[in-house]
C-alpha positions as CSV (number, residue, x, y, z in Angstrom):
1,X,0.0,0.0,0.0
2,X,3.0,2.3,0.7
3,X,4.1,2.0,-2.9
4,X,0.7,3.0,-4.1
5,X,0.8,6.2,-2.0
6,X,4.4,6.9,-3.2
7,X,3.3,6.7,-6.9
8,X,0.3,9.0,-6.1
9,X,2.7,11.4,-4.5
10,X,5.1,11.3,-7.5
11,X,2.1,11.8,-9.9
12,X,1.0,14.9,-7.8
13,X,4.5,16.2,-8.0
14,X,4.7,15.9,-11.8
15,X,1.3,17.5,-12.2
16,X,2.4,20.3,-9.9
17,X,5.4,20.8,-12.1
18,X,3.2,21.2,-15.2
19,X,1.0,23.8,-13.4
20,X,4.2,25.6,-12.3
21,X,5.4,25.7,-15.9
22,X,2.0,26.9,-17.2
23,X,1.7,29.6,-14.6
24,X,2.3,33.1,-15.8
25,X,3.4,34.4,-12.4
26,X,1.7,35.1,-9.1
27,X,-1.3,36.7,-10.7
28,X,-2.3,33.5,-12.5
29,X,-4.6,32.3,-9.7
30,X,-6.1,29.3,-11.5
31,X,-2.8,27.6,-12.3
32,X,-1.3,28.5,-8.9
33,X,-4.3,27.2,-6.9
34,X,-4.4,23.9,-8.8
35,X,-0.6,23.6,-8.5
36,X,-0.7,24.1,-4.7
37,X,-3.5,21.6,-4.4
38,X,-1.5,18.9,-6.2
39,X,1.6,19.9,-4.1
40,X,-0.4,19.4,-0.9
41,X,-1.8,16.1,-2.2
42,X,1.7,14.9,-2.9
43,X,2.9,15.8,0.6
44,X,0.0,14.0,2.2
45,X,0.4,10.9,0.1
46,X,4.2,10.8,0.7
47,X,3.6,11.0,4.4
48,X,1.2,8.0,4.2
49,X,3.8,6.1,2.2
50,X,6.4,6.6,4.9
51,X,4.3,4.5,7.2
52,X,5.3,1.4,5.4
53,X,8.9,2.0,4.1
54,X,12.0,3.8,5.1
55,X,12.6,7.4,4.2
56,X,15.9,6.6,2.2
57,X,14.2,4.1,-0.1
58,X,11.0,6.2,-0.4
59,X,12.8,9.4,-1.4
60,X,14.8,7.7,-4.1
61,X,11.8,5.9,-5.6
62,X,9.6,9.0,-5.3
63,X,12.2,11.3,-7.0
64,X,12.8,8.8,-9.8
65,X,9.1,8.2,-10.5
66,X,8.3,11.9,-10.4
67,X,11.3,12.7,-12.7
68,X,10.1,10.1,-15.2
69,X,6.5,11.4,-15.1
70,X,7.6,15.0,-15.4
71,X,9.6,14.1,-18.5
72,X,6.6,12.2,-20.0
73,X,4.3,15.1,-19.3
74,X,6.8,17.6,-20.6
75,X,7.0,15.6,-23.9
76,X,3.2,15.4,-24.1
77,X,2.2,18.9,-23.1
78,X,5.1,21.0,-24.2
79,X,6.3,18.9,-27.2
80,X,9.9,18.6,-25.8
81,X,12.2,16.4,-27.9
82,X,14.0,13.5,-26.2
83,X,17.4,12.5,-27.6
84,X,19.0,9.1,-27.4
85,X,21.1,9.8,-24.3
86,X,18.1,11.1,-22.4
87,X,16.1,8.0,-23.2
88,X,19.0,5.8,-22.0
89,X,19.2,7.6,-18.7
90,X,15.4,7.4,-18.3
91,X,15.6,3.6,-18.8
92,X,18.5,3.4,-16.3
93,X,16.4,5.4,-13.8
94,X,13.5,3.0,-14.2
95,X,15.8,0.0,-13.7
96,X,17.2,1.7,-10.5
97,X,13.7,2.3,-9.2
98,X,12.6,-1.3,-9.8
99,X,15.8,-2.6,-8.3
100,X,15.5,-0.5,-5.2
101,X,11.9,-1.5,-4.7
102,X,12.8,-5.2,-5.1
103,X,15.9,-5.0,-2.9
104,X,14.1,-3.1,-0.2
105,X,11.5,-5.8,0.2
106,X,14.3,-8.5,0.3
107,X,16.3,-6.8,3.0
108,X,13.5,-5.5,5.1
109,X,14.4,-7.9,8.0
110,X,18.1,-7.2,7.9
111,X,18.0,-4.0,10.0
């Protein structure tokens, strides 16, 4: 269940980044209010995820997933081009996230 809340938190972070990019400044109330709502949702769901996993593993998985989602949203909404090197590092990031998630479950009783 903790991984579910961690993914929700990363999704909220990526959506917040989109609203932050679309905002035209402090006077753009609509984008800023939605952005802050997603930011708060991300904080709350991250806190819920910490109830079932350690902070060190959670922060690495969360930052990797939110980075990948932000890149995907950036490509979709802002038509950003991805070159070969960026794609390779995204794949490495996904592999690291999966490996950490797997290893953290295997070594949970070692501490």
